[in-house]
N, C-alpha and C positions, 0 to 999 in steps of 0.2 A: 955683240955685247954693247959697243958704243952706240950704235944705232937705236938700241932700246932704251939706253941710258938718256939719250937725247930726246927720245920720243916722251919720255916721262917727265923731262926736267923742262923743255922749251916752253909748254904752256903755262906753268907755273912762273917761270921768268918772263914770259911775255906780260902776265898779269901785274907782276910786280913792277916792271918797266911802266906799264899804262898808269899803275897807281902813283908813280912818282913823276912822270912825264906830265901828266893833266894838270894837276897843282902848280907845277914849275911854270908851264907856259900861261896858265892863268895869271901869274903873279907877273911874270915877264912882258906878256904880250898885251893882256887886258888891263893892267896895271891895279888890279885890286887883291885883297887878301883871298888866298885859295878857298873855294866853298866844297871843292869836291870831297874833302875829308870830314866834312862836317857831319855830326851825328844825324843830322835831319836828312842830308844828301844821301848817306849811306844807307839809311831806313828807306828812303825812295827807290834806290836802286833794289834793295831787296823785293819791295813790292812790286816794282815795274818787271822784274825778271822772273818772280816766282812762278807763274802760269808756264813760260817758256821752260824753266829749269825742269819743272815737274813732268812735262811732257818729254823733255830729252832724256830724263832718267828711264822712261818707258820706251822711248826709241831706242836707247842703248841696246836693250834686249832684243828688238828686232833685227837691228843692224848687226849685232854680234852674231844673230843665226843666219846671216846672209840676206835679210830682206829689206825692206824700206817702206815707208807710208808716206805718200804724197797728200794724203786727205786729212791729216790730223787737225789741220785749221778748220776745215768744213766739219768735222766730228765735233769741235768745240762750238760751231755755230748750232748746230742741231740740238747738242746737249743744253746749250745756254737758253734757247728758245724754249725747248721743252719744259725745262726745270723752272724756268720764270714764270711759264703758262700756269703750272701747277701751284707755284707760290703764289701767284696772285689770286687763286681760287682756295688755297688751302693754308698751308704752314710753310715756313722756310725748310725745316727739316724734311718734309715729304718731297718738296721741290729738289732739294739737294740730292736725295736718294734717287729720283727719277733722272736727275741729269747724269749720275754715275751710271745707272742702268743702260741709259741711251747712249753713252759713250762706249760702254762694254760691248752692247749689242752692235754698234756700228764697227768697232775694232774687229769683233769676232767674225762678223760677216766679210770683213776684208781678208782674214785668215781662211774662212772657208772658201772663198773665190780663189784665193791664190793656190791652196793646197788642193783642194777638190778638182778645181778645173785646170790645174796645172798650167796656168798663165803666169807670165812674169809679174812680180809684185809692183813694178814700177808702172806696167800698163793698167792692172787692176785698180791701184790707188788713184792713178790719173782719172780713170772714169769714175771712181766713187767720190773722188773730190768734187767733180761737178754735181753728181747726184745729191751727196748730201747738203751741199750749199743750196741745191735747189729745193731740197725739202724743208730746210730751215727759212727759206723766205716764203715758201708755200704755207707753213705752218703759222708764220707770223703776218702772212698777207704783206711781206715787204717791208713792214713797218716794227718798229721796237715795241717790245711787250712792257707795259708799264703797270702801275698801280700795285707793286710789291708791298707785303707787308712790312711793318717796322721790324727791324732786325736784319733785313736782307744786305745790308751792307756790314754787318758784324765782322766777317772773317777780314775784310779790307781794312778796317778801321781800329781793332782792338790790338793791344798790346798786352801779352802775358807779363805781369808783375809790373807794368808800365814801362818795359824795356824791351821785350822780345815780340817783334810783330808776328800775328797768327799765321800769315803766310811763310815766313820764315821756319815756323814749326812745322808746317805742312810739308815744305821742302825737306826738312831734316828727316821727317818720317818716311816720306816717300823714298828719299836717297837710302836711308839705312835699310828698309825693308827690302829694297831692289838689289843692294850690295849683298845683304845675306842670301838672297834668293840665288844670285848668280855664283856666289863663291862657296855657300855652305849646304845647297841642296843637288839633288840628282839632276832635277830639270834645268839648273845653272850649268851644271858639266856637260849635259846634252847639249845645251845651246851653243856653248862654245865648240863642241865637237861637230856639231851640224854646220856651224859657220865655218870651220877649218876645211872640212871636207863632208859634204854631205853623203857621198858615196861611202866613204870609209865609215862613217857613223851608221849607215845603213846596215853594213856587214857586221858591224859590232852588236847589232840587235837594237840600235837606238830608232825609235819611232819618229823620222824626220818631219812628218806631217803634223803629228801632235804638238811638237816641240815648238815648230814655227806658229802653230795656232794660238797656243798658250801666250806667245810672245805678243801676237796682235791682239788678243783678248786683254792682256794686261795693260798695253797702251793704250786701247780704248778706254779702259777704266780711269787711268790717269788723265786722259784728255777730258773726262768727264768732271774730275776733281779741278781740272784748270778752268772748265766752263763755269764752275760754281764760283771760283775767284773772280773770274770776268764780270758775273752777275754781281757779285759783292761790289766790285770796283765801280760800276756804273749804275748800279740798283736798277738796271733794266735787263730784259733779254734782247740782245741785239743780233738779228739773223746774219749780220756781217761779222760777227765776233770771230776771231781767230784768223781772219784773213792775213796771208803772207806769213803766218807762224811756221809754217812747214819749213821755209828757207832758214829761219833762225834755229829751228829745232834740230834739223839735220846737221847745220853748221857747228852748233854746240859740241854734238858728238864728234864730228870728224875734227875740229880744232883739238879737242881733248884727247885725241888719240885713236878715236875708232877708225874703222876701215869701211869702205863701201863695198868691200869684197867679202866681208863677214870675219869671223874668228878673232876679232881684236875690238877691244874698248873695256873701259872700266867706268864705274859710277863716279870715283874720284876726278878721273879725266873728263868725264862730262859736267861735271860741276864747275870745274876750272873754266871749261870751254863756255858754259853758260854766262859764267861771271865776266869772261873777256868780252862777251857779246854785250852784256848789260852796260859795262863800263865804257865801251866804245860808244854805245849810242848816249849814255848819260854824259859822258866827257865830251861828245860832239855838241851836244845842246849847250852845255857850259861854255864851250869855246866858240859857239856860234858858228859852226860849221853847218854847211847846207845839208838838209836832210838827203838830198840827191847825191852829193858826195859820199855821205855815210855809206849808202846803198853801194857805191862803187868800191869802197874800202871793204865792206864786208864781203862783197863778192870775190874780190882779189885775194882775200885771205882764205876763203874757201877753197879757190883754185890751187893756192900755195901749199895748203894743208893736203890735198888731195895728190898733188904733185909729189910732195915728200912721201906720202903714204905708197904711191905706185914705186917710187925710186927705192924705197926701203923694200918693198915686195920683191922687186927684180933682182935686187942684191941677195936677198935670202933664197931666191929661185937659182941663183948662179948665172944670172944674164947679164 
């Protein structure tokens, strides 16, 4: 009981400590009024982390079911290039639809390969990470897709009622929909059952393959949404869009209490994990911490989170 309580509380406590520590260090070390808690900076954090958060919400479903997807960054690249190419020749809405369709297709192909060929998802998605990135570079001929119509940057620039950034609204919609899917539907219950014990779920009549396939398809769809945000932010279709996103996406789920072995994870926890990643990056920039040091810190946090999860799992198993 104590272990579960700590698992839920420590990400929130860590986020609160960071939000207090960063402005304090700004004031004491850099000698100026804290900028971290300003409305402009908090809005910037939301915009900067929106794509990662949306993808992490989808990754939660895949990891709860005992899978993983290393190709999410490359899927963003394919969807961004494909969507931008259509936008350049047509409308923003059509390009956005194409980006979502491409993301869903790539995610579904990952699921088909994992389930149909019975190959570990780590191997499958490690391969498709290179394949999808190559497709993105090939489609764009290695250069950014430009000449997008007016309005392509609308999602990144607009605020609802002059207060709520559109990316935050998209995060809220994606998180709410996924929370309801995992907690209030049959497929959600099956997802947790498969991640806890695929064999037991199969004996209980659950279609393990279909459950995992749906998870990969949903993750691909959300990668397509993230690609639209990336296109809106740069007003181009970059074939290198999404590079290294997979590290931050998986880290957000693990830091938020998800398990690499499946069966655990919540959308609320993932949101906290994504915020911790965003606050670390933003705070590091404000405090003039080297980006190389930031990578070391993020890597160390991932190792600590996985170590804590493994220790908790061993205690539960009685070892």
